[in-house]
PAMARRO-853502 format. One line per field, with one value per residue (C-alpha): residue number from 1; residue in three letters; x, y, z. Coordinates in steps of 0.5 Angstrom, whole numbers, plus 500, padded with zeros to 3 digits. Layout:
BEGIN
nr = [NUM/...]
rest = [ALA/...]
X = [X/...]
Y = [Y/...]
Z = [Z/...]
REM end
This chain:
BEGIN
nr = [1/2/3/4/5/6/7/8/9/10/11/12/13/14/15/16/17/18/19/20/21/22/23/24/25/26/27/28/29/30/31/32/33/34/35/36/37/38/39/40/41/42/43/44/45/46/47/48/49/50/51/52/53/54/55/56/57/58/59/60/61/62/63/64/65/66/67/68/69/70/71/72/73/74/75/76/77/78/79/80/81/82/83/84/85/86/87/88/89/90/91/92/93/94/95/96/97/98/99/100/101/102/103/104/105/106/107/108/109/110/111/112/113/114/115/116/117/118/119/120/121/122/123/124/125/126/127/128/129/130/131/132/133/134/135/136/137/138/139/140/141/142/143/144/145/146/147/148/149/150/151/152/153/154/155/156/157/158/159/160/161/162/163/164/165/166/167/168/169/170/171/172/173/174/175/176/177/178/179/180/181/182/183/184/185/186/187/188/189/190/191/192/193/194/195/196/197/198/199/200/201/202/203/204/205/206/207/208/209/210/211/212/213/214/215/216/217/218/219/220/221/222/223/224/225/226/227/228/229/230/231/232/233/234/235/236/237/238/239/240/241/242/243/244/245/246/247/248/249/250/251/252/253/254/255/256/257/258/259/260/261/262/263/264/265/266/267/268/269/270/271/272/273/274/275/276/277/278/279/280/281/282/283/284/285/286/287/288/289/290/291/292/293/294/295/296/297/298/299/300/301/302/303/304/305/306/307/308/309/310/311/312/313/314/315/316/317/318/319/320/321/322/323/324/325/326/327/328/329/330/331/332/333/334/335/336/337/338/339/340/341/342/343/344/345/346/347/348/349/350/351/352/353/354/355/356/357/358/359/360/361/362/363/364/365/366/367/368/369/370/371/372/373/374/375/376/377/378/379/380/381/382/383/384/385/386/387/388/389/390/391/392/393/394/395/396/397/398/399/400/401/402/403/404/405/406/407/408/409/410/411/412/413/414/415/416/417/418/419/420/421/422/423/424/425/426/427/428/429/430/431/432/433/434/435/436/437/438/439/440/441/442/443/444/445/446/447/448/449/450/451/452/453/454/455/456/457/458/459/460/461/462/463/464/465/466/467]
rest = [UNK/UNK/UNK/UNK/UNK/UNK/UNK/UNK/UNK/UNK/UNK/UNK/UNK/UNK/UNK/UNK/UNK/UNK/UNK/UNK/UNK/UNK/UNK/UNK/UNK/UNK/UNK/UNK/UNK/UNK/UNK/UNK/UNK/UNK/UNK/UNK/UNK/UNK/UNK/UNK/UNK/UNK/UNK/UNK/UNK/UNK/UNK/UNK/UNK/UNK/UNK/UNK/UNK/UNK/UNK/UNK/UNK/UNK/UNK/UNK/UNK/UNK/UNK/UNK/UNK/UNK/UNK/UNK/UNK/UNK/UNK/UNK/UNK/UNK/UNK/UNK/UNK/UNK/UNK/UNK/UNK/UNK/UNK/UNK/UNK/UNK/UNK/UNK/UNK/UNK/UNK/UNK/UNK/UNK/UNK/UNK/UNK/UNK/UNK/UNK/UNK/UNK/UNK/UNK/UNK/UNK/UNK/UNK/UNK/UNK/UNK/UNK/UNK/UNK/UNK/UNK/UNK/UNK/UNK/UNK/UNK/UNK/UNK/UNK/UNK/UNK/UNK/UNK/UNK/UNK/UNK/UNK/UNK/UNK/UNK/UNK/UNK/UNK/UNK/UNK/UNK/UNK/UNK/UNK/UNK/UNK/UNK/UNK/UNK/UNK/UNK/UNK/UNK/UNK/UNK/UNK/UNK/UNK/UNK/UNK/UNK/UNK/UNK/UNK/UNK/UNK/UNK/UNK/UNK/UNK/UNK/UNK/UNK/UNK/UNK/UNK/UNK/UNK/UNK/UNK/UNK/UNK/UNK/UNK/UNK/UNK/UNK/UNK/UNK/UNK/UNK/UNK/UNK/UNK/UNK/UNK/UNK/UNK/UNK/UNK/UNK/UNK/UNK/UNK/UNK/UNK/UNK/UNK/UNK/UNK/UNK/UNK/UNK/UNK/UNK/UNK/UNK/UNK/UNK/UNK/UNK/UNK/UNK/UNK/UNK/UNK/UNK/UNK/UNK/UNK/UNK/UNK/UNK/UNK/UNK/UNK/UNK/UNK/UNK/UNK/UNK/UNK/UNK/UNK/UNK/UNK/UNK/UNK/UNK/UNK/UNK/UNK/UNK/UNK/UNK/UNK/UNK/UNK/UNK/UNK/UNK/UNK/UNK/UNK/UNK/UNK/UNK/UNK/UNK/UNK/UNK/UNK/UNK/UNK/UNK/UNK/UNK/UNK/UNK/UNK/UNK/UNK/UNK/UNK/UNK/UNK/UNK/UNK/UNK/UNK/UNK/UNK/UNK/UNK/UNK/UNK/UNK/UNK/UNK/UNK/UNK/UNK/UNK/UNK/UNK/UNK/UNK/UNK/UNK/UNK/UNK/UNK/UNK/UNK/UNK/UNK/UNK/UNK/UNK/UNK/UNK/UNK/UNK/UNK/UNK/UNK/UNK/UNK/UNK/UNK/UNK/UNK/UNK/UNK/UNK/UNK/UNK/UNK/UNK/UNK/UNK/UNK/UNK/UNK/UNK/UNK/UNK/UNK/UNK/UNK/UNK/UNK/UNK/UNK/UNK/UNK/UNK/UNK/UNK/UNK/UNK/UNK/UNK/UNK/UNK/UNK/UNK/UNK/UNK/UNK/UNK/UNK/UNK/UNK/UNK/UNK/UNK/UNK/UNK/UNK/UNK/UNK/UNK/UNK/UNK/UNK/UNK/UNK/UNK/UNK/UNK/UNK/UNK/UNK/UNK/UNK/UNK/UNK/UNK/UNK/UNK/UNK/UNK/UNK/UNK/UNK/UNK/UNK/UNK/UNK/UNK/UNK/UNK/UNK/UNK/UNK/UNK/UNK/UNK/UNK/UNK/UNK/UNK/UNK/UNK/UNK/UNK/UNK/UNK/UNK/UNK/UNK/UNK/UNK/UNK/UNK/UNK/UNK/UNK/UNK/UNK/UNK/UNK/UNK/UNK/UNK/UNK/UNK/UNK/UNK/UNK/UNK/UNK/UNK/UNK/UNK/UNK/UNK/UNK/UNK/UNK/UNK/UNK/UNK/UNK/UNK/UNK]
X = [718/716/714/713/710/702/700/698/699/704/705/713/719/721/716/718/725/724/720/724/722/726/726/730/735/734/739/746/749/747/749/743/741/736/739/735/737/733/732/735/736/729/730/728/735/737/741/740/743/737/735/741/741/734/736/741/738/732/736/740/734/731/735/737/743/741/736/733/738/744/749/750/757/759/765/761/765/759/752/751/752/747/741/744/743/735/734/737/734/727/728/731/738/745/750/757/760/768/768/774/777/774/768/763/762/756/754/757/753/747/749/750/744/742/743/749/756/762/769/774/779/785/783/789/792/791/787/790/794/790/786/783/776/773/779/778/769/772/775/772/765/769/771/763/760/753/754/753/757/753/759/756/762/761/753/748/744/746/746/739/735/737/736/729/728/731/732/725/723/728/724/718/719/723/718/721/727/733/740/744/745/751/752/759/762/762/761/759/750/748/751/751/744/741/745/743/736/737/740/734/730/734/741/743/742/749/752/757/762/763/769/774/781/785/780/783/777/777/785/781/776/780/786/785/790/790/795/796/790/791/786/780/776/769/765/762/764/771/774/783/781/775/769/767/759/762/760/764/763/757/760/761/765/768/770/774/773/777/775/775/770/766/765/764/758/754/756/752/747/744/745/742/738/735/739/742/747/752/760/759/752/757/762/756/753/758/761/753/755/761/758/752/756/761/754/752/745/739/740/735/740/739/744/743/743/745/745/743/748/746/751/756/755/761/765/765/759/763/768/773/773/775/781/784/784/787/781/780/786/791/796/804/808/812/810/805/800/799/797/791/786/779/781/778/775/772/768/772/774/770/771/767/768/770/763/761/761/765/758/758/765/766/759/763/769/765/761/767/771/777/781/782/777/780/777/775/772/769/773/780/783/784/785/786/781/783/780/786/784/776/778/783/777/771/775/778/770/766/760/759/756/755/762/760/757/764/765/771/775/776/779/782/790/792/799/799/804/803/806/807/804/809/815/817/814/820/817/812/817/819/811/809/814/812/805/802/799/801/796/797/797/798/801/795/790/788/788/787/791/795/796/801/794/794/802/801/796/800/806/802/799/805/810/815/818/818/823]
Y = [365/359/359/353/350/349/341/340/333/334/329/327/328/334/338/338/342/349/353/350/353/359/359/363/362/362/359/361/369/373/380/385/381/376/371/366/359/357/349/347/340/339/339/332/330/333/339/346/343/340/346/347/339/341/347/345/338/342/348/342/339/345/347/340/339/332/328/321/315/320/320/325/327/331/333/333/336/335/334/337/329/328/332/331/323/324/328/324/317/320/322/316/318/314/319/319/323/324/326/328/322/327/326/322/315/316/320/317/310/315/316/308/307/312/309/314/311/314/314/317/321/325/331/333/335/343/344/342/336/329/327/333/332/337/335/328/329/334/329/324/327/328/321/319/320/324/325/332/335/339/343/347/351/355/353/359/356/355/361/363/357/361/368/365/361/362/369/370/366/369/376/374/369/375/380/384/386/383/386/381/374/370/364/360/359/351/353/360/360/360/368/370/367/370/376/379/378/382/387/388/389/391/394/396/388/386/379/376/370/364/360/356/356/354/356/362/366/371/373/374/378/383/383/381/376/369/365/358/354/350/344/343/337/342/339/343/349/354/353/354/358/363/359/363/363/367/374/376/383/382/380/386/381/376/371/365/360/354/347/346/352/349/343/346/351/344/341/346/348/340/341/347/349/341/342/337/340/338/341/347/349/350/354/359/359/361/366/369/369/372/378/379/379/385/390/395/396/390/387/381/376/370/363/357/350/347/340/335/333/325/325/327/322/318/325/331/328/322/323/319/322/328/326/323/328/332/337/335/335/330/328/329/326/322/315/310/313/319/313/310/314/309/307/301/305/311/305/306/300/294/288/281/276/269/267/270/266/268/270/276/277/277/281/287/286/288/294/297/296/292/286/284/284/284/279/282/279/283/289/285/283/276/274/278/275/276/274/269/266/266/263/257/256/255/251/246/244/241/243/248/255/251/253/261/258/256/260/266/263/257/261/267/268/268/270/275/280/288/294/299/305/310/306/310/310/305/300/299/298/290/288/292/288/281/284/284/289/294/292/298/297/301/297/291/296/295/302/300/298/301/298/301/305/309/311/312/317/319/321/325/330/330/331/328/322/316/317]
Z = [910/907/900/897/890/890/892/885/881/877/871/871/877/871/872/880/878/880/885/892/898/902/910/915/918/926/931/927/928/923/926/924/918/916/913/909/904/899/899/892/895/895/887/885/883/890/888/884/878/877/873/869/866/864/861/857/855/853/848/845/843/841/836/833/837/840/837/839/840/842/847/852/855/860/865/873/880/883/882/874/873/878/874/867/869/871/866/861/864/864/856/854/852/854/858/860/865/867/874/878/884/889/888/894/893/894/888/883/886/885/878/876/879/874/869/867/865/870/868/874/872/876/881/881/874/871/865/859/862/859/864/866/866/862/857/857/856/850/847/847/845/839/838/839/833/834/841/844/849/854/856/862/863/856/855/856/857/864/867/862/868/874/870/868/874/881/880/879/885/889/888/889/895/898/897/892/897/897/899/897/894/896/891/889/882/880/872/873/872/879/881/872/871/879/878/871/873/880/876/872/878/883/881/888/890/892/888/893/892/896/894/897/899/893/889/884/883/890/887/880/882/887/882/875/875/875/879/880/883/890/892/896/899/898/891/886/887/886/880/877/871/870/867/860/862/869/869/875/874/877/884/889/894/896/901/902/906/908/907/915/916/911/913/921/919/914/920/925/920/921/929/930/923/922/915/912/907/902/902/898/902/907/903/902/909/911/907/908/916/914/910/915/921/918/916/921/919/917/911/908/906/900/900/897/900/893/895/900/906/905/900/904/910/908/909/912/916/918/923/922/914/919/922/917/913/919/919/927/933/933/938/936/939/935/937/934/939/934/929/934/931/931/940/942/948/945/940/934/933/930/934/935/941/942/941/935/928/922/919/924/923/916/915/920/915/910/913/916/909/914/913/921/928/934/938/945/951/957/953/954/947/946/940/932/926/919/912/911/917/916/909/912/916/911/907/912/913/910/912/906/908/915/917/917/924/927/933/932/937/933/928/931/932/940/940/939/937/941/940/946/944/946/942/935/928/926/930/926/920/921/923/917/912/916/913/920/923/929/935/940/947/954/959/959/956/948/944/937/931/925/919/912/911/917/917/909/912/917/913/909/913/916/911/914/914/921/925]
REM end
């Protein structure tokens, strides 16, 4: 089933919000069920949040809360900000967004490119803390005259968007036969709006919650008790409180999904189904697959591809990010070997050759966001080049830009202090005290580099001191 909007020309990008296609999952194990995904990533701003952004801004325009030239303010942990930025840019409003520091870099850059003013705050503090993103946005709105605080968590135009567009679209595209819809809760708009519509036309359709591990919502639905929230890496869903607009009474079943399962499912979606989906979509599909596999009779189940995975290429689609965050198995020898996550022999270490130019070396440093590069010749380590070596070589030359054409061999450090891979972690301390990077070797074989950041990250994941 691949229903899509008609090919007629549209006027303006905002006319393309909604009417997203539905496709059936065909290569993942769905048990006795048929699982369909609604591709909300096909909205012009790239996510399901385009719907509520347009709905909330136009509702505020109609009732006079938002007037020409006003400033829109919102707290967003995900795609609502992108939807608002798209609509605000098209309508000519100033937009200030408060975002927690766990938001993917791609999203922040996208927001700024759309003209939004982005203010980043802490993601590790609870509601009520002065730096909590929603409290900060509300306080800022009170300080700026004539501003409009969107408040997606308490704005009735949020679920209304899904009740009047998303729900009816699903019902029509599924040919009036839907047994269950799996959704997450960020603000609660999707599960509430879609749930209300389906309850009116198909009371037997189940609303199923997909909730990241650490969120309070699954436990609350089961017990009515609010517990202290944990933390999670998935963006845009899960909460440490019950959003005012979330009607959790519509939910008949809830699944807790770990970050690891969410990321693995999202990556499987790309490899097996060709669908590049974001992290919250991994959570939703993982929960939908669990629901489907538990059934004993065939059912027709729908869930959402909330946004595109191109916003997470530096995170869950980056093997090194997964390794650094502890989602990939690491060695636990208690030696320096454990910290060499980007191994030279597996292509993980960015290098230069002695004949490369300083221009090439600096370009690779910037692209990889590193400050030093091993210099290798025929697979053998022959030197090390860092930013200070490049700077010294360039300012020592009188040729201006031409100095960057100097070969690396003329600037690199040849007298290298190496660290055996089986050395204890304590062997790193003297090196770091001298502002050196650890050059890790196994016999004559170069394994990789270890920096202070690598050690700090290792201690964070292990929760123990170096020995």
